[in-house]
N, C-alpha and C positions, 0 to 999 in steps of 0.2 A: 271336181276335184280343185280348180283354181280358188273357188270360193272357200274351200276348207284350208287350203294353204294360207290364203290371205288372213282368214279369221284367226288361225293358230298363231300366226307371226304376230298379229295385232294383240292376242292374249298374252304372249310372252313379253311384248314390249310393255304392255300395260302393267303387268305384275312388276317387271324389272324397273320401270320408271317410278312405280308406287314405292319401292323400296328405296330408290335413290331420293325420292322426295321426302319420305319420312326422315332420312338422314340429314336433310336440309330444311326440316320442319321449322326451325327457329329462324331461318333467313327470310322466309316468305310468310306475309300474313294469310292466315286461313289455310296453311299448307295441309293440315290434317283433314280438312273438309274436302280438299281436292284428291287427298288419298282415297277417302271414302268414295268419292265420285269415280275415280279410276277403278275402284275393286267393284263398283256397281256395273262399270262398262264391262269388266272381266266376267261378272256374273251373268250379264245379258248374253255375252258371246258363249260361255259354257252352256247356258240354257238353250240357246239355238242349236248348238253343235253336239250336246250330250247324246241324244238319241242316234245321231250318225256315228259317234265314236263307240258307244256301248250298247247300242240297241234300243229298240223302241220301249222296252220294259222300264227304261230309266226316264220316261215321259213325266211321271209325277214329280220327280226331283227337279227335272228341267222346268216344269211349270212353277214350282216354288221360287227358283231362281228368277224367272221372268216376271213374277209378281212383285218383285222388290223394285222395279223400274221407276215408279213415282217417288220412292225414298232417295233414289240416285239423283233425280231431277232437283229435289228439295235440298240436298247437299250441295249441287252445283248453283243454285240460287243464292244459298247462304254464303258459299265461297265468293261468289261474285260481289256479293254486298260488302264482305269484308276486305276482299282484294282491292276493290275501288273505293273503299272507304265512303260508301253512300250512307247518309243519315236517314235511317227509317226507324220508326217505332218497333220495339221488340214484339208488339203484338201482331205485326204482320208477319214476321218470321214463324211465330207460332201458329197463325192460320195457315201458312204455306205447309208446315209440318203435319198439321191436322188434316189438310187436304190429302197430302200424300199417304197418310196413314190410312184414312178412309179408303182411297183408291186401293191400297194394297190389300186391305182386309177384304173388300168385296171381291178382288181377283182370287184371293185364297179360297173364299168360299165357293165360287162358282167356276174356278179355273179361267185363265185369260184367253183360252183357245185350245186347239187340237193340232196334232201333227199330221200332215197329209203329204201325200206325192204330189209334186207339181212339176210336170215334164219340162217347161221351159228353164227350170233351174238344173241344167245338165250337170251331171256329177254329184248332185245333192238328192239324198235318198228321202230325208224328211225335212219338212218346212212348216213352221208353225203359221197357222192360220187364226187370227184373232176372232173371238165371238164377242158378243155384246159387253161382257166383263172386260174383255181385252181392250175394246174400243174406249170403254170408259177410263180404263187405266192409261191407255195412250193419250187420251185428251187431257188427263191430269198432268202427265209429264211434259206435254206440249206447252200447256199453261205455265207451268213451273219454269221450263227452259226459257220460255218467252220473257218471263220475269228476270231470269238471269241475263238475258241479252239486253234487256232495258237497263238493268244495273251497269252493265258494261258501257252502254251508250252515254249514261250519266256520268260514270266515273271518266270516260274518255273526254267529254265535254269539259270538265273542270280540272283535268289533269295537265301537268307540264309537258313539253314536247317529248322528253325521253320516257316518261310515264305512259304516254299515249301509244307508244310503240308497243310497249308490253300489252296494254289493254287490247290494242288492236289485234296482236299476235293471238291472244286467248279467243277473241271474236272469230278470227280467221279459222282458227282450229275448230271451233264449234260449228262453224259453217261447213268446213270440211267433213267433220264427223257426220253432221246431218246429212250431207250429200251422199257419203259412203254408205250409211245405213238405210238410207231411203230406197234401196234396191229391194228390201224385204216388203215394201208396199205393194210391189209387183204382184206378190203372192196373195197379200191381204185383199187386194182389189181385183184379182184375177185377171191381170194384165200379163198376156203371153209374151214377156220379153225377158231376156236373160240380165240378171242384175250386174252388168259390168262395173257400175260405181262401187260395188262392194270391194272390188280388188284394190281400190284406193285406200282402204281402212288402215292399213299399216302405217301410214303417214299421219294418221289422226293423233294419237298419243305423242308421237314425236314433236309435232308442231305445238301441241298444247303446252307440253312441259318445257320445251325449249323457249317459248314465248315467255314463260314465267321465270325460268331459271338461268336463262342464257346470260344474265349479267353476274351470275354468282357461281355457277357450277364449273365453267371453263376458266382454267388459269392461263393468263396470256403468255404463253411460252410455246417453243416449237412442239413439246409433247402434247399439249392441248390441241394443236392444229392436226398432228398426227392422229390422234385419238378419234377426233371428229371426222377426219376424212376417211378412216378406216371403217367407222361405223356407217357412214354413208354409202361406201362401197359395198360393204356387206349387205346392207339393205337392199341396194339396187340389184345385187347378183341375186338375192334371194327371191325378189320380185320378178326377175328374168326367168328363173328355173321353171315356173308354171307355163310361161310362153313357149317353152321348147316342145310342147305337145303339137304346136302348129307346125314343126318342121316336117318335111315330106317323108323322112326316114327316121324310124324309131331306133336309135343307137344311142348308148350311153356315152361312147366316146365323142360322138358329134355333139351331143348335149353339153359335154364337159368343154369341148373346143368353143363352142358359141358362148357359154358363160364366161370362159377365160378372156376371150376377145373383147366381149362386153366390158369386163372389167379394165382391160388394157385401154380401151377406148375412151372410157369414162373417167380413168384415173387423173388425167389432165384437168378437165372441168371441175371434178370433185375437189382436188387439192386448191384450186383457185377459189372455189366456193367456201371452202373450210377457212381458208385465209382471210377472206372477207367478213365471214362471220366472227372470227376470233380477233381479228385485227381490222375493224371497220376503218376506212381510209387508208389502208397499207400498213406495212411494217417499217417502223422508223429505222433509218440506216445512218451510217457515218456521214454521207452526203447531206442527209436532212440535218443533222447537227450542225454541219459547217454552214449550210444555208441559213438555219435558225440563228446563229451567231453573228453571221454577216448582216442580217436584216435587223436584228435587235440592236447591234453595235451602232446602227444609224441614229438611235435615240440620243439626242443631247441632254434632255431633261427626264425626269421621272414621268412627267404627263406625256410626253412624246413616246417614251418607252412603253407606258401602259396602253397608249392607242395603238402602236404597232403590234404589240403582243396580242390585244384583243382581236384586231383585224386578222392576224395569222391563224390564232386558234379557231375563231368562228369559221373561217373559210375552210380549214382542214376538217373540222368536225362536223361542218354542216348544220350548225345551230349557233344561236347567240350566247357567246360566251363573255363574261365581264371579268376584266382584270384590274385589280386595285393594287397599288404599291403604297404602303404605310410605313412609317418610321416607328410606330407604336402599335404593341399588341392590343392595348385598350381601344384605340381608335379603330383598330381592325375589327374587333368584335362588334363595335357599333356599326361600322360600315356593312359588315357581313350580314347583319340582321335585317338591313334595309332592302335587300334584293332577293328575288326568287329565282333568277337566273343561275346556271352554273357558273361559279365564280372561282377564279384563281387569285388568291390574296397573298401577294408577296410581301414580307415583312421581316423585321429584324427580331432577333430573339430577346434583345434587350436595347437599351436606348444609348449605351455607350459606343464610342466610335469603333472599337474593335470587334463588335458583335457581327455574326454572320447573317446573311439574309436566307430565308427559306420561304417556301412556297406551300401555302395551305389550301387545299382543295375542299370546296363546299358545293353541294347540289349535284355532285357526280356519283352519288350512291348507286343510281340506277343505270349509270353508263356501263357499257360492254367492257369486259376486261382488257381488250384492245384498246379501247378509247382511254381507259384509265391508264394503261401502260404509256400510250402516246402523251397524255397530258401531264404524267409524273415526269418523263424526260423533258418535256418542254418547259415544266415548271422548275426543274433544276437548271435549265439553260437560262430561263428568265431570272433566276436568283443570281446567277453569275453576271448577267448583264447589269442587274440593279446594282451590284457590288462595284462594277466598273463605272457605272454613271455616278454613284456616290463618291468614288475616289475622285473623278474628274470635277464634280461640284465643289469637293472640299479643296482640290488644288486651285480651283478658280477662286474660291472664297479666300484662301491664304494669299493668292496673289492680290486680290483686291484690298484685304487688309494691309499687305505690306505697302501697297501704292497709297493707301490712305494715311498710314503712318508717316511714309516719306513726305506726302504732301502737308500733313499737320505739322511735321518737324520744320519744314520750310516755311510754313505759315507762321509757326510760333517765333522762328528767329526773325522774320520779317516784322511781326507784330511788336517784338521786344525792341527792335531797333526804331520802329516808328514811334513807340511809346516814349522811348528816351529822347528821341529827337523832336518830338511834338510838345512835350511838356514845357520845356523852356521857352519856345516861341508863344505858347498859350499864356504862360505866366506873364511875359512881356506885354502882351495884348491885353490882358486883364488889368494891368497896371496902367496901360496907356490910356485906357478909357475910363479911368477912375474919376476923372474930373468932367467927363462928357455928360450930356443930358441923361435923364432917368431912362428914356426910352431907348436910346443908343446903348446904354450899359445892359439893360434887361436883353435887348437883341443879342448883343455879344456874348453876354454869359450863358445865354440859351445855346447859342451854336457852340461855345466852348464846352458845355456840359454834354451836348451831343457828341462831339469828337471825344471827349474823355470816355463817354460810354462805349463808344465804337472801340476805343483802343483796350478797355477793360474787357469787352466781349471778346475781341479778337485773341487777347491773351488767355482768356478762360477757355475759348473753344479749342485753341491749339495745344495748350498744355497736356501732358499724359495725366490721367485720372486714376485714383485709387479710391474706391467706394469701401464703406464698412457697413454692411447691412446689419441691423439689429430689430429685435421686436420692438415695435413702435406703436403708439395709439394714433391711427391716422385721424380719427375724429377729433381728438384734441388739437391736432396740428392744423387741421382744416378749419376749426373754429378760431384758432389764433391768427391764421392767415386772412380769414373773412373779415377780422376786425379792422384790417389796414385797408381793405377796399369796401367801402360802405355800399350797402345795396345789394348785396349777393344773397341768394336764396340757397339754403342748404337743404339736402335731401333728408328725408325721414330717418335714413339708416344712420346718418351722423349724430343723431341725437343719443346714441349709445356708443360705448367704447367699441373700436375696431381695431384689432390687432393685426399687424402685417410686418413682414421682413423687408425693411428698406433701409437706405441710408437716409437719415433725418435731414442732414444738411442738404443734400442733393435733391431730396423729395421736395423740400420747401422751395428750393431754387426752380425746379421744373414747374410746380404748381404756380408759383409766383409769376414766372414768365407767361404761362397761359392766362392767368388772371388779368395780368397787364394788358395782354394782347386782347382779351375779351372786353375790358372796360374801355379801351381805345376804339374798338369797333362797335360796341353796344351803344356808346354814348349814354343817353338818358334811358335807354331800353333795359330789359332785364338780363341777368347773369345768374346761371344755375350750376350747382356743384352738387354731385352725388357720387356714391361709392358702391361697388358690388364686390363681395368678398366671398371666396370659397377656399377649400383645402388647397386648390391648385393655382390659383391666381387672385390678383386683386386688380379691379378695374376702377379707375378714377375718371369721371366725366366732368368736363368744364364746357358749359354750353353757354351761348348767347343768342339773341334774337336780332342781331345786327344785320346789315346788308348781305352777309354771307361771303363766300370766297368764289371769286370768278373761276370758271371752268378751266381756263387756260393756266391757272396758278396751282390747281389741286394736285398735279403729278409733282411739282418741285417745291411745295410749301415747306418741306423739311431741309431743303438744301440751303447752304449758306448764302446770305445776301437776297434771299427771296422774300420780300415783305409786303403785306397788304396795307401796311399804314404809311402815309408819306414821311412821317417823322422817325420811323423805325429805322434799326441798323441791319435788319434782315438776318441777325444771328440768334435771336431769342429761341425760334423753334428749332433751329439747327442744334442748340445747346440742349434743348429738351431732348431731341432725339439721341444725342450722345450720352446724356444721362441715363436714358431708357436702355440703350445698347449696353452700358456698363452693368446695368441690373439684369441683363439677359432678357429684357423685355422689348416692347414696341411702343411707339407713338402713332396714333392712326387719327385721321380725319374720318370720323364715323357720322352716322345718321340717326338722330333721336328726336322724333316729332314731339313737340311743334317747333322746335329750335332749328334756326337757320344755319348755325354753325355749332359743331360739337367735336372737341378733341378727346380721346380716350387714351389714357395710359394704363398699359397692361404690364403689371409687375407679377412675374411668376414666383409663386412661394416656395423656391427651392434655393439651392446654393446658386450665386450668380455665375455666369459663364466666365 
C-alpha cells in the first residue's frame, strides 16, 4: 500500500511539474527535453502500477510503456548536454538515439519481462520481473543515463559558482531518483527485501525541477515563501499518511490527529527552510538598510566605496562579487566585459553633473530571486552612497579651486608689484655696467634676463586665462615650432595634417616650454615629438633621451618652482599644467621606450571645461 501511494504521488508531481516546466520552457535551455524525460518517468510509473490499478489484463499496455525507458534516458542525456552547454558532435547524439531506438524495438518484439507475485513487496500484487529483453533495455538506459551524468560533471567543471549549484542540484536529483527506483532491483534479482527506498520517490521530481527552475519560478516576496512552505507541508503530510498504518489502533480520528500534529510540529522548520530557499542570506530589513548606509558612508572616495561595497556583498552572498563605480556608461560597458564574476556596476546615466547614479547588475541571471532581491536593494543603497561621495568630491574640488584662485590672485598681485619694482633697478644695473669689460656685461645681462623671465613667468602663471579653442592643424604648428629648435625628430603622423580643437597660442606656448626643457635636458642627445589623434582626444608626446627626472621630483614636477634645470625658473611645467587644465585636459610624465623622459599632453576633443 505504501509503495502505491508513493508512486501515485510521484506520478501526480511529475505531471504537474511537467506542465509548469512547459510554461517556463523559454527560460531554461533544453526544457522541452526535460519535459519528455519527466513524461517518460510518468510512463514508467504507470507501466509498473497499471496492472495493480486495473488488473493483470492491462499487462500488454504496461509492457508498451515500460519498453520506452531507453528513449527516456536518451532524452535525459540530450537535456544534460544542452543544459550544461557541453560541446559534442551531433553524431554522438544521433548514436545515442539510435541505441535507445534499437533497445526499445527489441523490447517491443520480445516484451521486457512479465508481472509476477513477489511476497517481500508487501501490499503490491503485481511486480514486473525483467527477462533478457528487459535486461538489454535496462543496460541501454543505464549507459545513456551515465552519459548524462558525465555531461553534468563536465558542465559542472567548466561552470561558474552559481551555475554549479544548479548542475549539482540536477545531479543530486538524479542520484536521488536512482536510489528510489533501485528498490525494483530486489524483485529483478530475487532479493527478499522490502523496497523502502521507493517511498522516497515523491521527492525526486521536486528536487529535479527545483534545481533547474528555483532561480526563475519563485518570485522573491512573501507569497512565494507561503506557497513554497505550503507545498512542502502538504508533501510531508501526504508522506506521513502511509506511516499511520504502523499505529497500534486503526482509527481515522487517531490518524487525523497524528497527521495534524505532524503538520504543527513541522510548520516552524518548514517556514524557515522556505525562507532560506527564497531568500538565501536572510530577508533584508530596515536595520540592514541602516547598516548598509552607515558602512558605505565611510567611503571617502569612489575607490574606497567600491572596495567596501564589494566586501559587504561578497560576505553576504557567499561568493565573490565585483563592484565597479564608473562615471561613464561607455567605460562601464568595457569594464563589464572584462570580468566573468557577478558584477554590480554603479554608473551615471549621463556625464553631466545633475545625472543620477544607478546600479546595473551583470552575472546575476542565475541567482535565486532572494539573492536578486537583496542585491537590487543593496545596489540602490550603493547608488545613493555614490551620489553622496560625488557631492563630497565636488565640494572638495570647489574648495581647492577657490583656494587656488585666491593664491593665484595673491601671487599675481605680488608678481605685478615685483615686476614694477624690479624693472627700474635692472635698467640702472644694465646702464651701470655698460662700460665694464665684456665678460662682466655678459654675465650681468644673463642674470638680468633670468630675472626678467622669472617676472614674466610669474605674471603669466598668476593671471586669469581665457582660451579660445578652434580647429587647428597640429602638424603644421609642430613643424613650425620644430624649425626654432634644431635637431628635433618628428613622428610619422606629423607628415600629414592633423586637425584638433585647441587654442593655437596656448598650444604653441605649452609645446615650446616642453621643447625648451627637453633641449636643456638632452644637450646633444635626441628629442622626439609625436602625436596620437582620435575622436575623443589628442595626445602630444615630447620625449628626450637625457638623464631623466629624479624619482624624488616626479610627484612635484608640475608644481611651481620645481625645476630640473639649474638655470630654470621652475614655472615652465606649471604653466603647461595650467594650459592643459584650461583645455580640460592633463599634462603627464609618461613612459615611452626607449626614451628616458617623455611628457604627454592630453587634449580632450570636446568643449573645454
